MIVEX-525545 format. One record per residue (C-alpha): residue number from 1; x, y, z. Coordinates in steps of 0.25 Angstrom, whole numbers. Example, Ala and Ser with C-alpha at 12.3 -4.5 7.8 and 13.67 -1.06 7.14 Angstrom:
% MIVEX-525545
REC; nr; xx; yy; zz
REC; 1; 49; -18; 31
REC; 2; 55; -4; 29
This chain:
% MIVEX-525545
REC; nr; xx; yy; zz
REC; 1; 0; -1; 0
REC; 2; 10; 10; 4
REC; 3; 18; 8; -10
REC; 4; 5; 11; -16
REC; 5; 4; 24; -8
REC; 6; 19; 27; -12
REC; 7; 21; 25; -26
REC; 8; 18; 37; -36
REC; 9; 9; 29; -46
REC; 10; -5; 32; -46
REC; 11; -13; 20; -37
REC; 12; -25; 20; -48
REC; 13; -26; 31; -58
REC; 14; -38; 26; -64
REC; 15; -46; 26; -51
REC; 16; -40; 41; -49
REC; 17; -45; 46; -62
REC; 18; -59; 40; -58
REC; 19; -59; 46; -45
REC; 20; -54; 61; -51
REC; 21; -64; 59; -63
REC; 22; -76; 56; -54
REC; 23; -74; 67; -43
REC; 24; -71; 78; -53
REC; 25; -82; 74; -62
REC; 26; -93; 73; -51
REC; 27; -88; 87; -46
REC; 28; -90; 92; -59
REC; 29; -104; 86; -61
REC; 30; -108; 91; -48
REC; 31; -104; 106; -52
REC; 32; -110; 105; -66
REC; 33; -123; 99; -61
REC; 34; -124; 110; -52
REC; 35; -122; 121; -63
REC; 36; -131; 112; -72
REC; 37; -144; 112; -62
REC; 38; -141; 126; -59
REC; 39; -138; 130; -72
REC; 40; -150; 142; -73
REC; 41; -145; 146; -58
REC; 42; -130; 146; -62
REC; 43; -131; 154; -75
REC; 44; -134; 167; -70
REC; 45; -121; 167; -60
REC; 46; -112; 159; -71
REC; 47; -102; 169; -77
REC; 48; -98; 170; -91
REC; 49; -85; 169; -89
REC; 50; -79; 165; -102
REC; 51; -87; 174; -110
REC; 52; -96; 162; -117
REC; 53; -110; 165; -109
REC; 54; -114; 160; -94
REC; 55; -124; 151; -99
REC; 56; -114; 143; -109
REC; 57; -102; 144; -98
REC; 58; -112; 138; -88
REC; 59; -115; 128; -98
REC; 60; -101; 124; -101
REC; 61; -98; 124; -85
REC; 62; -110; 113; -84
REC; 63; -105; 105; -95
REC; 64; -91; 104; -91
REC; 65; -95; 101; -76
REC; 66; -108; 93; -77
REC; 67; -106; 86; -90
REC; 68; -91; 84; -91
REC; 69; -91; 81; -75
REC; 70; -101; 69; -79
REC; 71; -91; 64; -91
REC; 72; -79; 66; -82
REC; 73; -86; 58; -71
REC; 74; -89; 46; -79
REC; 75; -76; 47; -88
REC; 76; -82; 50; -101
REC; 77; -74; 60; -110
REC; 78; -67; 63; -98
REC; 79; -55; 71; -105
REC; 80; -65; 78; -113
REC; 81; -74; 81; -101
REC; 82; -62; 87; -93
REC; 83; -59; 99; -104
REC; 84; -74; 106; -101
REC; 85; -71; 104; -86
REC; 86; -57; 109; -86
REC; 87; -61; 120; -96
REC; 88; -72; 124; -84
REC; 89; -61; 125; -73
REC; 90; -51; 132; -81
REC; 91; -62; 144; -83
REC; 92; -68; 141; -70
REC; 93; -53; 144; -62
REC; 94; -46; 153; -72
REC; 95; -60; 162; -75
REC; 96; -71; 161; -67
REC; 97; -64; 159; -54
REC; 98; -50; 167; -59
REC; 99; -51; 178; -48
REC; 100; -55; 168; -37
REC; 101; -45; 163; -26
REC; 102; -39; 149; -30
REC; 103; -48; 144; -18
REC; 104; -60; 147; -26
REC; 105; -55; 142; -39
REC; 106; -49; 129; -34
REC; 107; -59; 119; -38
REC; 108; -60; 125; -53
REC; 109; -44; 122; -52
REC; 110; -45; 109; -46
REC; 111; -55; 105; -57
REC; 112; -47; 112; -68
REC; 113; -35; 102; -63
REC; 114; -44; 89; -62
REC; 115; -50; 91; -75
REC; 116; -36; 91; -81
REC; 117; -33; 79; -74
REC; 118; -45; 72; -79
REC; 119; -42; 77; -93
REC; 120; -28; 70; -92
REC; 121; -32; 57; -84
REC; 122; -45; 54; -92
REC; 123; -56; 46; -88
REC; 124; -48; 34; -84
REC; 125; -52; 20; -82
REC; 126; -65; 21; -75
REC; 127; -74; 29; -86
REC; 128; -83; 29; -98
REC; 129; -71; 33; -107
REC; 130; -64; 21; -103
REC; 131; -77; 12; -106
REC; 132; -80; 19; -119
REC; 133; -66; 21; -125
REC; 134; -60; 10; -119
REC; 135; -47; 5; -127
């Protein structure tokens, strides 16, 4: 047991990928669902920070958070689904919360980095991608 704890190699990278993907995806499903069900209440407060209109901005955020969150959770088109999430977090961190202290924008930063990790790692063995695109 001690040898496993002290060695530098991964204990189980496929299981680690699954855990990260599930946690990340479920959090985004939660955020996106709240925005989806409260769309009309959120829209008047949602700023047009990138110049495409508040409604389209909110639609894109809901798409990235809810629908891409579902894809990431089940491991379907995981790398493609991580891209809109990454873009959303870049906008949140660098534009929406640009003037906020780091503690306020820490979640956006963490999710931005995790979306990169998920993109690099892919969906892993325990995924719908693996079932569909099995080589």
